[in-house]
All heavy atoms as a GROMACS GRO file, in nm:
protein
  627
    1MET      N    1   8.996 -16.310  10.327
    1MET     CA    2   9.090 -16.392  10.254
    1MET      C    3   9.052 -16.538  10.269
    1MET      O    4   9.023 -16.584  10.378
    1MET     CB    5   9.232 -16.368  10.306
    1MET     CG    6   9.336 -16.450  10.235
    1MET     SD    7   9.501 -16.396  10.286
    1MET     CE    8   9.591 -16.544  10.257
    2THR      N    9   9.051 -16.609  10.157
    2THR     CA   10   9.024 -16.752  10.158
    2THR      C   11   9.146 -16.823  10.101
    2THR      O   12   9.160 -16.837   9.979
    2THR     CB   13   8.900 -16.785  10.074
    2THR    OG1   14   8.791 -16.703  10.117
    2THR    CG2   15   8.862 -16.931  10.087
    3PRO      N   16   9.239 -16.867  10.188
    3PRO     CA   17   9.361 -16.929  10.138
    3PRO      C   18   9.337 -17.072  10.089
    3PRO      O   19   9.258 -17.146  10.146
    3PRO     CB   20   9.454 -16.929  10.260
    3PRO     CG   21   9.362 -16.929  10.377
    3PRO     CD   22   9.238 -16.856  10.333
    4VAL      N   23   9.405 -17.106   9.981
    4VAL     CA   24   9.399 -17.242   9.925
    4VAL      C   25   9.542 -17.291   9.910
    4VAL      O   26   9.627 -17.221   9.853
    4VAL     CB   27   9.327 -17.244   9.789
    4VAL    CG1   28   9.331 -17.384   9.729
    4VAL    CG2   29   9.184 -17.196   9.804
    5ASN      N   30   9.568 -17.409   9.960
    5ASN     CA   31   9.700 -17.470   9.953
    5ASN      C   32   9.722 -17.531   9.815
    5ASN      O   33   9.630 -17.586   9.756
    5ASN     CB   34   9.712 -17.576  10.062
    5ASN     CG   35   9.852 -17.628  10.076
    5ASN    OD1   36   9.902 -17.699   9.989
    5ASN    ND2   37   9.916 -17.592  10.186
    6ILE      N   38   9.845 -17.526   9.766
    6ILE     CA   39   9.878 -17.580   9.635
    6ILE      C   40   9.847 -17.730   9.627
    6ILE      O   41   9.808 -17.780   9.522
    6ILE     CB   42  10.025 -17.550   9.598
    6ILE    CG1   43  10.050 -17.577   9.450
    6ILE    CG2   44  10.121 -17.625   9.688
    6ILE    CD1   45  10.184 -17.528   9.400
    7ARG      N   46   9.862 -17.803   9.738
    7ARG     CA   47   9.832 -17.947   9.737
    7ARG      C   48   9.683 -17.972   9.712
    7ARG      O   49   9.646 -18.065   9.641
    7ARG     CB   50   9.876 -18.011   9.869
    7ARG     CG   51  10.027 -18.021   9.882
    7ARG     CD   52  10.068 -18.093  10.010
    7ARG     NE   53  10.007 -18.034  10.128
    7ARG     CZ   54  10.068 -17.947  10.209
    7ARG    NH1   55  10.190 -17.910  10.185
    7ARG    NH2   56  10.006 -17.899  10.314
    8ASP      N   57   9.598 -17.888   9.770
    8ASP     CA   58   9.454 -17.900   9.747
    8ASP      C   59   9.420 -17.870   9.602
    8ASP      O   60   9.338 -17.938   9.541
    8ASP     CB   61   9.376 -17.808   9.840
    8ASP     CG   62   9.390 -17.846   9.986
    8ASP    OD1   63   9.413 -17.966  10.015
    8ASP    OD2   64   9.377 -17.757  10.072
    9LEU      N   65   9.485 -17.768   9.546
    9LEU     CA   66   9.463 -17.735   9.406
    9LEU      C   67   9.508 -17.850   9.316
    9LEU      O   68   9.440 -17.885   9.220
    9LEU     CB   69   9.537 -17.606   9.369
    9LEU     CG   70   9.524 -17.561   9.224
    9LEU    CD1   71   9.378 -17.533   9.188
    9LEU    CD2   72   9.611 -17.438   9.198
   10GLU      N   73   9.621 -17.909   9.349
   10GLU     CA   74   9.672 -18.022   9.271
   10GLU      C   75   9.574 -18.140   9.274
   10GLU      O   76   9.550 -18.203   9.170
   10GLU     CB   77   9.809 -18.066   9.324
   10GLU     CG   78   9.876 -18.171   9.240
   10GLU     CD   79  10.016 -18.202   9.288
   10GLU    OE1   80  10.057 -18.157   9.396
   10GLU    OE2   81  10.086 -18.274   9.214
   11GLN      N   82   9.516 -18.168   9.388
   11GLN     CA   83   9.417 -18.275   9.398
   11GLN      C   84   9.295 -18.244   9.312
   11GLN      O   85   9.242 -18.332   9.244
   11GLN     CB   86   9.375 -18.298   9.543
   11GLN     CG   87   9.482 -18.362   9.627
   11GLN     CD   88   9.440 -18.373   9.772
   11GLN    OE1   89   9.367 -18.288   9.825
   11GLN    NE2   90   9.485 -18.479   9.837
   12ALA      N   91   9.253 -18.119   9.313
   12ALA     CA   92   9.138 -18.078   9.232
   12ALA      C   93   9.170 -18.093   9.083
   12ALA      O   94   9.087 -18.142   9.006
   12ALA     CB   95   9.100 -17.934   9.264
   13ILE      N   96   9.290 -18.055   9.043
   13ILE     CA   97   9.331 -18.069   8.903
   13ILE      C   98   9.332 -18.216   8.863
   13ILE      O   99   9.282 -18.254   8.757
   13ILE     CB  100   9.469 -18.005   8.879
   13ILE    CG1  101   9.460 -17.852   8.891
   13ILE    CG2  102   9.526 -18.045   8.743
   13ILE    CD1  103   9.595 -17.782   8.895
   14ASN      N  104   9.390 -18.300   8.947
   14ASN     CA  105   9.397 -18.443   8.914
   14ASN      C  106   9.259 -18.505   8.901
   14ASN      O  107   9.235 -18.585   8.810
   14ASN     CB  108   9.482 -18.517   9.018
   14ASN     CG  109   9.628 -18.484   9.007
   14ASN    OD1  110   9.677 -18.443   8.902
   14ASN    ND2  111   9.701 -18.498   9.117
   15LEU      N  112   9.168 -18.470   8.991
   15LEU     CA  113   9.032 -18.522   8.982
   15LEU      C  114   8.964 -18.473   8.855
   15LEU      O  115   8.900 -18.551   8.783
   15LEU     CB  116   8.951 -18.480   9.105
   15LEU     CG  117   8.807 -18.531   9.107
   15LEU    CD1  118   8.802 -18.683   9.113
   15LEU    CD2  119   8.732 -18.470   9.224
   16ALA      N  120   8.980 -18.345   8.824
   16ALA     CA  121   8.918 -18.289   8.704
   16ALA      C  122   8.976 -18.357   8.579
   16ALA      O  123   8.902 -18.385   8.484
   16ALA     CB  124   8.940 -18.139   8.698
   17ARG      N  125   9.105 -18.384   8.578
   17ARG     CA  126   9.167 -18.452   8.463
   17ARG      C  127   9.112 -18.594   8.446
   17ARG      O  128   9.097 -18.642   8.333
   17ARG     CB  129   9.318 -18.456   8.479
   17ARG     CG  130   9.382 -18.320   8.455
   17ARG     CD  131   9.533 -18.324   8.461
   17ARG     NE  132   9.583 -18.413   8.359
   17ARG     CZ  133   9.678 -18.504   8.378
   17ARG    NH1  134   9.735 -18.519   8.497
   17ARG    NH2  135   9.718 -18.580   8.280
   18GLN      N  136   9.082 -18.661   8.557
   18GLN     CA  137   9.023 -18.794   8.548
   18GLN      C  138   8.883 -18.788   8.490
   18GLN      O  139   8.845 -18.871   8.408
   18GLN     CB  140   9.017 -18.860   8.686
   18GLN     CG  141   9.148 -18.902   8.742
   18GLN     CD  142   9.135 -18.950   8.886
   18GLN    OE1  143   9.025 -18.954   8.943
   18GLN    NE2  144   9.247 -18.987   8.946
   19ARG      N  145   8.807 -18.692   8.535
   19ARG     CA  146   8.666 -18.682   8.494
   19ARG      C  147   8.646 -18.608   8.362
   19ARG      O  148   8.545 -18.627   8.295
   19ARG     CB  149   8.585 -18.615   8.605
   19ARG     CG  150   8.582 -18.702   8.730
   19ARG     CD  151   8.494 -18.647   8.835
   19ARG     NE  152   8.495 -18.732   8.954
   19ARG     CZ  153   8.441 -18.699   9.068
   19ARG    NH1  154   8.380 -18.583   9.082
   19ARG    NH2  155   8.448 -18.780   9.171
   20LEU      N  156   8.742 -18.522   8.327
   20LEU     CA  157   8.737 -18.446   8.202
   20LEU      C  158   8.870 -18.464   8.129
   20LEU      O  159   8.952 -18.373   8.122
   20LEU     CB  160   8.714 -18.296   8.230
   20LEU     CG  161   8.590 -18.256   8.307
   20LEU    CD1  162   8.596 -18.108   8.345
   20LEU    CD2  163   8.466 -18.285   8.224
   21PRO      N  164   8.893 -18.583   8.075
   21PRO     CA  165   9.024 -18.610   8.014
   21PRO      C  166   9.051 -18.520   7.893
   21PRO      O  167   8.959 -18.466   7.831
   21PRO     CB  168   9.014 -18.757   7.972
   21PRO     CG  169   8.870 -18.790   7.970
   21PRO     CD  170   8.801 -18.695   8.063
   22ALA      N  171   9.179 -18.506   7.863
   22ALA     CA  172   9.222 -18.429   7.745
   22ALA      C  173   9.156 -18.491   7.622
   22ALA      O  174   9.128 -18.611   7.617
   22ALA     CB  175   9.373 -18.433   7.733
   23SER      N  176   9.132 -18.406   7.522
   23SER     CA  177   9.060 -18.456   7.404
   23SER      C  178   9.125 -18.409   7.275
   23SER      O  179   9.206 -18.316   7.274
   23SER     CB  180   8.914 -18.407   7.408
   23SER     OG  181   8.912 -18.265   7.403
   24GLY      N  182   9.088 -18.476   7.168
   24GLY     CA  183   9.134 -18.439   7.036
   24GLY      C  184   9.275 -18.489   7.007
   24GLY      O  185   9.345 -18.540   7.094
   25ALA      N  186   9.315 -18.471   6.883
   25ALA     CA  187   9.447 -18.515   6.839
   25ALA      C  188   9.558 -18.441   6.914
   25ALA      O  189   9.666 -18.496   6.936
   25ALA     CB  190   9.462 -18.493   6.689
   26GLU      N  191   9.531 -18.318   6.955
   26GLU     CA  192   9.631 -18.239   7.026
   26GLU      C  193   9.625 -18.260   7.177
   26GLU      O  194   9.699 -18.197   7.252
   26GLU     CB  195   9.615 -18.090   6.993
   26GLU     CG  196   9.488 -18.026   7.045
   26GLU     CD  197   9.360 -18.056   6.966
   26GLU    OE1  198   9.366 -18.119   6.860
   26GLU    OE2  199   9.253 -18.015   7.013
   27SER      N  200   9.538 -18.350   7.224
   27SER     CA  201   9.520 -18.378   7.367
   27SER      C  202   9.498 -18.250   7.446
   27SER      O  203   9.563 -18.222   7.546
   27SER     CB  204   9.640 -18.455   7.423
   27SER     OG  205   9.648 -18.582   7.363
   28ARG      N  206   9.402 -18.172   7.402
   28ARG     CA  207   9.370 -18.043   7.462
   28ARG      C  208   9.304 -18.064   7.598
   28ARG      O  209   9.211 -18.143   7.613
   28ARG     CB  210   9.276 -17.967   7.369
   28ARG     CG  211   9.241 -17.829   7.418
   28ARG     CD  212   9.147 -17.759   7.317
   28ARG     NE  213   9.116 -17.624   7.356
   28ARG     CZ  214   9.028 -17.592   7.449
   28ARG    NH1  215   8.961 -17.685   7.513
   28ARG    NH2  216   9.005 -17.465   7.479
   29LEU      N  217   9.352 -17.988   7.698
   29LEU     CA  218   9.290 -17.991   7.831
   29LEU      C  219   9.154 -17.922   7.826
   29LEU      O  220   9.134 -17.829   7.748
   29LEU     CB  221   9.378 -17.917   7.932
   29LEU     CG  222   9.515 -17.977   7.962
   29LEU    CD1  223   9.592 -17.882   8.054
   29LEU    CD2  224   9.502 -18.114   8.024
   30SER      N  225   9.064 -17.965   7.912
   30SER     CA  226   8.935 -17.897   7.923
   30SER      C  227   8.960 -17.755   7.973
   30SER      O  228   9.065 -17.725   8.034
   30SER     CB  229   8.843 -17.971   8.020
   30SER     OG  230   8.890 -17.955   8.152
   31ASP      N  231   8.865 -17.666   7.951
   31ASP     CA  232   8.878 -17.528   7.996
   31ASP      C  233   8.896 -17.522   8.148
   31ASP      O  234   8.976 -17.443   8.199
   31ASP     CB  235   8.757 -17.445   7.955
   31ASP     CG  236   8.753 -17.418   7.806
   31ASP    OD1  237   8.858 -17.431   7.738
   31ASP    OD2  238   8.644 -17.385   7.755
   32GLU      N  239   8.824 -17.606   8.220
   32GLU     CA  240   8.831 -17.605   8.366
   32GLU      C  241   8.969 -17.647   8.415
   32GLU      O  242   9.028 -17.583   8.503
   32GLU     CB  243   8.723 -17.694   8.426
   32GLU     CG  244   8.583 -17.641   8.401
   32GLU     CD  245   8.475 -17.733   8.452
   32GLU    OE1  246   8.503 -17.823   8.533
   32GLU    OE2  247   8.360 -17.714   8.409
   33VAL      N  248   9.022 -17.754   8.357
   33VAL     CA  249   9.155 -17.800   8.396
   33VAL      C  250   9.259 -17.695   8.357
   33VAL      O  251   9.351 -17.666   8.434
   33VAL     CB  252   9.188 -17.937   8.332
   33VAL    CG1  253   9.332 -17.976   8.358
   33VAL    CG2  254   9.093 -18.044   8.385
   34SER      N  255   9.244 -17.637   8.241
   34SER     CA  256   9.338 -17.536   8.194
   34SER      C  257   9.340 -17.415   8.288
   34SER      O  258   9.448 -17.361   8.319
   34SER     CB  259   9.300 -17.493   8.052
   34SER     OG  260   9.391 -17.400   8.002
   35GLN      N  261   9.224 -17.371   8.334
   35GLN     CA  262   9.218 -17.258   8.427
   35GLN      C  263   9.293 -17.289   8.556
   35GLN      O  264   9.370 -17.206   8.606
   35GLN     CB  265   9.073 -17.224   8.460
   35GLN     CG  266   8.996 -17.162   8.347
   35GLN     CD  267   8.847 -17.150   8.377
   35GLN    OE1  268   8.797 -17.204   8.475
   35GLN    NE2  269   8.777 -17.078   8.292
   36MET      N  270   9.270 -17.407   8.611
   36MET     CA  271   9.336 -17.444   8.736
   36MET      C  272   9.486 -17.465   8.715
   36MET      O  273   9.567 -17.429   8.801
   36MET     CB  274   9.270 -17.567   8.797
   36MET     CG  275   9.130 -17.541   8.847
   36MET     SD  276   9.059 -17.679   8.939
   36MET     CE  277   9.032 -17.799   8.806
   37ALA      N  278   9.523 -17.521   8.600
   37ALA     CA  279   9.664 -17.544   8.570
   37ALA      C  280   9.740 -17.412   8.558
   37ALA      O  281   9.857 -17.404   8.597
   37ALA     CB  282   9.678 -17.626   8.443
   38GLU      N  283   9.674 -17.309   8.507
   38GLU     CA  284   9.738 -17.178   8.497
   38GLU      C  285   9.770 -17.124   8.636
   38GLU      O  286   9.880 -17.071   8.660
   38GLU     CB  287   9.649 -17.081   8.421
   38GLU     CG  288   9.714 -16.947   8.399
   38GLU     CD  289   9.631 -16.854   8.313
   38GLU    OE1  290   9.544 -16.900   8.238
   38GLU    OE2  291   9.655 -16.732   8.322
   39ILE      N  292   9.677 -17.137   8.728
   39ILE     CA  293   9.700 -17.093   8.866
   39ILE      C  294   9.815 -17.173   8.927
   39ILE      O  295   9.906 -17.117   8.989
   39ILE     CB  296   9.572 -17.110   8.951
   39ILE    CG1  297   9.460 -17.023   8.896
   39ILE    CG2  298   9.600 -17.078   9.098
   39ILE    CD1  299   9.323 -17.060   8.948
   40TYR      N  300   9.812 -17.303   8.908
   40TYR     CA  301   9.915 -17.393   8.961
   40TYR      C  302  10.052 -17.353   8.908
   40TYR      O  303  10.149 -17.343   8.983
   40TYR     CB  304   9.881 -17.537   8.924
   40TYR     CG  305   9.972 -17.640   8.984
   40TYR    CD1  306   9.951 -17.687   9.113
   40TYR    CD2  307  10.078 -17.693   8.912
   40TYR    CE1  308  10.033 -17.783   9.169
   40TYR    CE2  309  10.161 -17.788   8.966
   40TYR     CZ  310  10.138 -17.834   9.095
   40TYR     OH  311  10.221 -17.927   9.150
   41GLY      N  312  10.060 -17.330   8.778
   41GLY     CA  313  10.186 -17.290   8.716
   41GLY      C  314  10.240 -17.160   8.773
   41GLY      O  315  10.361 -17.146   8.797
   42LEU      N  316  10.152 -17.063   8.794
   42LEU     CA  317  10.195 -16.936   8.853
   42LEU      C  318  10.245 -16.953   8.996
   42LEU      O  319  10.344 -16.890   9.036
   42LEU     CB  320  10.080 -16.835   8.850
   42LEU     CG  321  10.048 -16.776   8.713
   42LEU    CD1  322   9.919 -16.693   8.720
   42LEU    CD2  323  10.162 -16.692   8.660
   43LEU      N  324  10.179 -17.040   9.071
   43LEU     CA  325  10.226 -17.067   9.208
   43LEU      C  326  10.366 -17.125   9.206
   43LEU      O  327  10.453 -17.083   9.283
   43LEU     CB  328  10.130 -17.162   9.280
   43LEU     CG  329   9.993 -17.105   9.317
   43LEU    CD1  330   9.902 -17.217   9.367
   43LEU    CD2  331  10.007 -16.997   9.421
   44ILE      N  332  10.388 -17.222   9.119
   44ILE     CA  333  10.520 -17.285   9.109
   44ILE      C  334  10.624 -17.181   9.066
   44ILE      O  335  10.731 -17.170   9.125
   44ILE     CB  336  10.517 -17.402   9.007
   44ILE    CG1  337  10.424 -17.514   9.056
   44ILE    CG2  338  10.658 -17.454   8.980
   44ILE    CD1  339  10.468 -17.584   9.181
   45TYR      N  340  10.591 -17.105   8.963
   45TYR     CA  341  10.684 -17.005   8.910
   45TYR      C  342  10.723 -16.903   9.017
   45TYR      O  343  10.840 -16.864   9.028
   45TYR     CB  344  10.620 -16.934   8.790
   45TYR     CG  345  10.704 -16.823   8.733
   45TYR    CD1  346  10.815 -16.852   8.654
   45TYR    CD2  347  10.673 -16.690   8.759
   45TYR    CE1  348  10.893 -16.750   8.602
   45TYR    CE2  349  10.750 -16.588   8.707
   45TYR     CZ  350  10.860 -16.618   8.628
   45TYR     OH  351  10.938 -16.517   8.577
   46ARG      N  352  10.625 -16.862   9.096
   46ARG     CA  353  10.651 -16.760   9.199
   46ARG      C  354  10.703 -16.818   9.330
   46ARG      O  355  10.739 -16.744   9.421
   46ARG     CB  356  10.522 -16.682   9.226
   46ARG     CG  357  10.478 -16.600   9.107
   46ARG     CD  358  10.347 -16.532   9.131
   46ARG     NE  359  10.309 -16.453   9.015
   46ARG     CZ  360  10.187 -16.410   8.992
   46ARG    NH1  361  10.090 -16.437   9.079
   46ARG    NH2  362  10.159 -16.340   8.885
   47GLY      N  363  10.706 -16.950   9.340
   47GLY     CA  364  10.753 -17.015   9.461
   47GLY      C  365  10.655 -17.007   9.577
   47GLY      O  366  10.694 -17.016   9.693
   48HIS      N  367  10.528 -16.991   9.546
   48HIS     CA  368  10.423 -16.982   9.649
   48HIS      C  369  10.360 -17.119   9.672
   48HIS      O  370  10.355 -17.202   9.582
   48HIS     CB  371  10.315 -16.883   9.607
   48HIS     CG  372  10.365 -16.744   9.594
   48HIS    ND1  373  10.291 -16.644   9.536
   48HIS    CD2  374  10.482 -16.685   9.629
   48HIS    CE1  375  10.358 -16.531   9.537
   48HIS    NE2  376  10.475 -16.553   9.592
   49THR      N  377  10.308 -17.139   9.791
   49THR     CA  378  10.238 -17.264   9.822
   49THR      C  379  10.091 -17.241   9.855
   49THR      O  380  10.017 -17.337   9.873
   49THR     CB  381  10.305 -17.337   9.941
   49THR    OG1  382  10.305 -17.250  10.054
   49THR    CG2  383  10.448 -17.378   9.906
   50VAL      N  384  10.051 -17.115   9.861
   50VAL     CA  385   9.914 -17.079   9.896
   50VAL      C  386   9.870 -16.961   9.809
   50VAL      O  387   9.953 -16.878   9.772
   50VAL     CB  388   9.904 -17.038  10.045
   50VAL    CG1  389   9.763 -16.996  10.082
   50VAL    CG2  390   9.951 -17.150  10.136
   51PHE      N  391   9.741 -16.959   9.775
   51PHE     CA  392   9.687 -16.844   9.706
   51PHE      C  393   9.552 -16.808   9.765
   51PHE      O  394   9.489 -16.889   9.832
   51PHE     CB  395   9.676 -16.867   9.554
   51PHE     CG  396   9.568 -16.963   9.512
   51PHE    CD1  397   9.445 -16.917   9.470
   51PHE    CD2  398   9.591 -17.100   9.516
   51PHE    CE1  399   9.345 -17.006   9.432
   51PHE    CE2  400   9.492 -17.188   9.478
   51PHE     CZ  401   9.369 -17.142   9.435
   52ASP      N  402   9.509 -16.686   9.740
   52ASP     CA  403   9.383 -16.635   9.793
   52ASP      C  404   9.274 -16.650   9.688
   52ASP      O  405   9.285 -16.594   9.579
   52ASP     CB  406   9.400 -16.489   9.832
   52ASP     CG  407   9.274 -16.426   9.887
   52ASP    OD1  408   9.176 -16.497   9.915
   52ASP    OD2  409   9.274 -16.302   9.903
   53MET      N  410   9.169 -16.723   9.720
   53MET     CA  411   9.057 -16.743   9.626
   53MET      C  412   8.997 -16.610   9.582
   53MET      O  413   8.950 -16.598   9.470
   53MET     CB  414   8.948 -16.828   9.691
   53MET     CG  415   8.982 -16.974   9.698
   53MET     SD  416   8.976 -17.052   9.538
   53MET     CE  417   8.803 -17.092   9.531
   54GLN      N  418   8.997 -16.512   9.671
   54GLN     CA  419   8.935 -16.383   9.640
   54GLN      C  420   9.012 -16.307   9.531
   54GLN      O  421   8.959 -16.213   9.472
   54GLN     CB  422   8.923 -16.297   9.766
   54GLN     CG  423   8.847 -16.364   9.878
   54GLN     CD  424   8.712 -16.420   9.837
   54GLN    OE1  425   8.637 -16.355   9.768
   54GLN    NE2  426   8.682 -16.542   9.880
   55SER      N  427   9.134 -16.351   9.503
   55SER     CA  428   9.214 -16.284   9.399
   55SER      C  429   9.176 -16.329   9.258
   55SER      O  430   9.220 -16.270   9.160
   55SER     CB  431   9.364 -16.310   9.422
   55SER     OG  432   9.394 -16.447   9.397
   56LEU      N  433   9.092 -16.432   9.249
   56LEU     CA  434   9.053 -16.487   9.119
   56LEU      C  435   8.929 -16.418   9.063
   56LEU      O  436   8.843 -16.373   9.139
   56LEU     CB  437   9.024 -16.637   9.132
   56LEU     CG  438   9.136 -16.724   9.189
   56LEU    CD1  439   9.087 -16.867   9.206
   56LEU    CD2  440   9.260 -16.718   9.103
   57ASP      N  441   8.921 -16.413   8.931
   57ASP     CA  442   8.798 -16.365   8.867
   57ASP      C  443   8.684 -16.459   8.905
   57ASP      O  444   8.706 -16.579   8.927
   57ASP     CB  445   8.812 -16.363   8.715
   57ASP     CG  446   8.909 -16.258   8.666
   57ASP    OD1  447   8.933 -16.160   8.739
   57ASP    OD2  448   8.962 -16.274   8.555
   58GLU      N  449   8.563 -16.407   8.911
   58GLU     CA  450   8.447 -16.484   8.956
   58GLU      C  451   8.429 -16.618   8.883
   58GLU      O  452   8.411 -16.721   8.948
   58GLU     CB  453   8.319 -16.400   8.947
   58GLU     CG  454   8.195 -16.470   8.996
   58GLU     CD  455   8.198 -16.505   9.144
   58GLU    OE1  456   8.268 -16.437   9.221
   58GLU    OE2  457   8.130 -16.601   9.183
   59PRO      N  458   8.432 -16.624   8.749
   59PRO     CA  459   8.412 -16.752   8.682
   59PRO      C  460   8.521 -16.855   8.717
   59PRO      O  461   8.492 -16.973   8.737
   59PRO     CB  462   8.416 -16.719   8.533
   59PRO     CG  463   8.400 -16.572   8.523
   59PRO     CD  464   8.444 -16.514   8.653
   60VAL      N  465   8.644 -16.809   8.729
   60VAL     CA  466   8.755 -16.899   8.765
   60VAL      C  467   8.739 -16.943   8.909
   60VAL      O  468   8.758 -17.061   8.941
   60VAL     CB  469   8.891 -16.831   8.740
   60VAL    CG1  470   9.005 -16.920   8.786
   60VAL    CG2  471   8.907 -16.793   8.594
   61ARG      N  472   8.702 -16.852   8.996
   61ARG     CA  473   8.681 -16.886   9.137
   61ARG      C  474   8.574 -16.994   9.152
   61ARG      O  475   8.590 -17.090   9.226
   61ARG     CB  476   8.645 -16.762   9.219
   61ARG     CG  477   8.630 -16.792   9.367
   61ARG     CD  478   8.615 -16.670   9.456
   61ARG     NE  479   8.522 -16.571   9.407
   61ARG     CZ  480   8.555 -16.447   9.370
   61ARG    NH1  481   8.681 -16.408   9.372
   61ARG    NH2  482   8.464 -16.362   9.330
   62ARG      N  483   8.464 -16.980   9.077
   62ARG     CA  484   8.357 -17.082   9.083
   62ARG      C  485   8.408 -17.218   9.038
   62ARG      O  486   8.376 -17.321   9.098
   62ARG     CB  487   8.238 -17.038   9.000
   62ARG     CG  488   8.152 -16.934   9.066
   62ARG     CD  489   8.019 -16.916   8.994
   62ARG     NE  490   8.037 -16.887   8.852
   62ARG     CZ  491   8.021 -16.769   8.796
   62ARG    NH1  492   7.985 -16.667   8.870
   62ARG    NH2  493   8.039 -16.751   8.668
   63THR      N  494   8.488 -17.219   8.932
   63THR     CA  495   8.545 -17.344   8.882
   63THR      C  496   8.634 -17.409   8.987
   63THR      O  497   8.621 -17.528   9.017
   63THR     CB  498   8.625 -17.320   8.752
   63THR    OG1  499   8.536 -17.274   8.651
   63THR    CG2  500   8.695 -17.446   8.705
   64VAL      N  501   8.724 -17.330   9.045
   64VAL     CA  502   8.816 -17.383   9.146
   64VAL      C  503   8.738 -17.432   9.268
   64VAL      O  504   8.765 -17.541   9.319
   64VAL     CB  505   8.922 -17.278   9.185
   64VAL    CG1  506   9.007 -17.326   9.302
   64VAL    CG2  507   9.010 -17.243   9.065
   65GLU      N  508   8.641 -17.356   9.313
   65GLU     CA  509   8.560 -17.397   9.428
   65GLU      C  510   8.490 -17.529   9.403
   65GLU      O  511   8.485 -17.616   9.489
   65GLU     CB  512   8.458 -17.290   9.464
   65GLU     CG  513   8.518 -17.166   9.527
   65GLU     CD  514   8.418 -17.053   9.545
   65GLU    OE1  515   8.312 -17.052   9.478
   65GLU    OE2  516   8.449 -16.962   9.623
   66LEU      N  517   8.433 -17.544   9.283
   66LEU     CA  518   8.363 -17.667   9.247
   66LEU      C  519   8.455 -17.788   9.256
   66LEU      O  520   8.422 -17.889   9.319
   66LEU     CB  521   8.305 -17.655   9.105
   66LEU     CG  522   8.251 -17.784   9.046
   66LEU    CD1  523   8.116 -17.817   9.106
   66LEU    CD2  524   8.242 -17.772   8.895
   67TRP      N  525   8.572 -17.778   9.193
   67TRP     CA  526   8.663 -17.892   9.191
   67TRP      C  527   8.731 -17.916   9.326
   67TRP      O  528   8.756 -18.031   9.362
   67TRP     CB  529   8.764 -17.877   9.078
   67TRP     CG  530   8.699 -17.903   8.947
   67TRP    CD1  531   8.661 -17.812   8.853
   67TRP    CD2  532   8.655 -18.030   8.897
   67TRP    NE1  533   8.598 -17.874   8.749
   67TRP    CE2  534   8.593 -18.008   8.772
   67TRP    CE3  535   8.662 -18.160   8.945
   67TRP    CZ2  536   8.540 -18.111   8.696
   67TRP    CZ3  537   8.609 -18.263   8.869
   67TRP    CH2  538   8.548 -18.238   8.746
   68LEU      N  539   8.755 -17.811   9.403
   68LEU     CA  540   8.808 -17.831   9.537
   68LEU      C  541   8.708 -17.909   9.622
   68LEU      O  542   8.744 -18.001   9.695
   68LEU     CB  543   8.839 -17.697   9.604
   68LEU     CG  544   8.964 -17.624   9.558
   68LEU    CD1  545   8.968 -17.484   9.619
   68LEU    CD2  546   9.090 -17.702   9.594
   69ARG      N  547   8.581 -17.870   9.612
   69ARG     CA  548   8.475 -17.939   9.688
   69ARG      C  549   8.467 -18.085   9.646
   69ARG      O  550   8.459 -18.175   9.730
   69ARG     CB  551   8.342 -17.868   9.665
   69ARG     CG  552   8.232 -17.911   9.757
   69ARG     CD  553   8.104 -17.827   9.741
   69ARG     NE  554   8.125 -17.687   9.706
   69ARG     CZ  555   8.094 -17.633   9.587
   69ARG    NH1  556   8.039 -17.706   9.493
   69ARG    NH2  557   8.117 -17.506   9.564
   70GLN      N  558   8.469 -18.110   9.516
   70GLN     CA  559   8.461 -18.248   9.467
   70GLN      C  560   8.582 -18.330   9.510
   70GLN      O  561   8.569 -18.447   9.546
   70GLN     CB  562   8.446 -18.250   9.315
   70GLN     CG  563   8.310 -18.201   9.270
   70GLN     CD  564   8.289 -18.218   9.122
   70GLN    OE1  565   8.329 -18.317   9.062
   70GLN    NE2  566   8.225 -18.119   9.060
   71ALA      N  567   8.701 -18.268   9.508
   71ALA     CA  568   8.823 -18.339   9.550
   71ALA      C  569   8.816 -18.372   9.700
   71ALA      O  570   8.853 -18.482   9.741
   71ALA     CB  571   8.946 -18.256   9.519
   72ARG      N  572   8.766 -18.278   9.779
   72ARG     CA  573   8.752 -18.304   9.923
   72ARG      C  574   8.652 -18.416   9.948
   72ARG      O  575   8.674 -18.504  10.030
   72ARG     CB  576   8.710 -18.177   9.996
   72ARG     CG  577   8.820 -18.076  10.007
   72ARG     CD  578   8.779 -17.953  10.085
   72ARG     NE  579   8.881 -17.851  10.074
   72ARG     CZ  580   8.861 -17.728  10.029
   72ARG    NH1  581   8.739 -17.690   9.994
   72ARG    NH2  582   8.960 -17.643  10.020
   73ASP      N  583   8.539 -18.412   9.875
   73ASP     CA  584   8.438 -18.517   9.890
   73ASP      C  585   8.493 -18.653   9.849
   73ASP      O  586   8.469 -18.752   9.916
   73ASP     CB  587   8.314 -18.485   9.807
   73ASP     CG  588   8.234 -18.368   9.862
   73ASP    OD1  589   8.261 -18.324   9.976
   73ASP    OD2  590   8.146 -18.318   9.789
   74ALA      N  591   8.569 -18.656   9.740
   74ALA     CA  592   8.629 -18.782   9.693
   74ALA      C  593   8.729 -18.834   9.795
   74ALA      O  594   8.737 -18.954   9.820
   74ALA     CB  595   8.696 -18.763   9.558
   75GLY      N  596   8.805 -18.745   9.857
   75GLY     CA  597   8.901 -18.784   9.960
   75GLY      C  598   8.834 -18.838  10.084
   75GLY      O  599   8.881 -18.933  10.146
   76THR      N  600   8.720 -18.782  10.118
   76THR     CA  601   8.643 -18.827  10.234
   76THR      C  602   8.590 -18.968  10.210
   76THR      O  603   8.594 -19.053  10.296
   76THR     CB  604   8.526 -18.732  10.264
   76THR    OG1  605   8.580 -18.602  10.286
   76THR    CG2  606   8.447 -18.776  10.384
   77ARG      N  607   8.541 -18.992  10.089
   77ARG     CA  608   8.487 -19.125  10.057
   77ARG      C  609   8.596 -19.230  10.051
   77ARG      O  610   8.574 -19.345  10.086
   77ARG     CB  611   8.414 -19.121   9.923
   77ARG     CG  612   8.280 -19.051   9.930
   77ARG     CD  613   8.200 -19.076   9.806
   77ARG     NE  614   8.267 -19.024   9.686
   77ARG     CZ  615   8.247 -18.905   9.634
   77ARG    NH1  616   8.164 -18.822   9.691
   77ARG    NH2  617   8.310 -18.868   9.525
   78ALA      N  618   8.717 -19.192  10.010
   78ALA     CA  619   8.828 -19.287   9.997
   78ALA      C  620   8.885 -19.324  10.133
   78ALA      O  621   8.945 -19.428  10.150
   78ALA     CB  622   8.938 -19.228   9.909
   79ALA      N  623   8.868 -19.237  10.232
   79ALA     CA  624   8.927 -19.260  10.366
   79ALA      C  625   8.852 -19.363  10.445
   79ALA      O  626   8.750 -19.408  10.423
   79ALA     CB  627   8.930 -19.129  10.443
   0.00000   0.00000   0.00000
C-alpha cells in the first residue's frame, strides 16, 4: 500500500494547474489535472483524507506520481 494524503494531492493539482492552465473558451482542464481532480472529488465525497496509489489504473498512477514528485520538489526549493 502506498498511501497519499489529500493535502499532497491538492498541492500536486495546484502545481499542475499553474503549469498546465485551463484552455479554450470553456476553460477546459488539462487531462492530467482532470484525472487528479476526479480522485480529489471522490475523496471529498467519501470523507476520506488518504488514498492508496495502488488502487489507481497505471496511467493515472503515473500521472499522480509525476505531479506529486514535482510538488514535493517545488516545496523543497521554496523552503
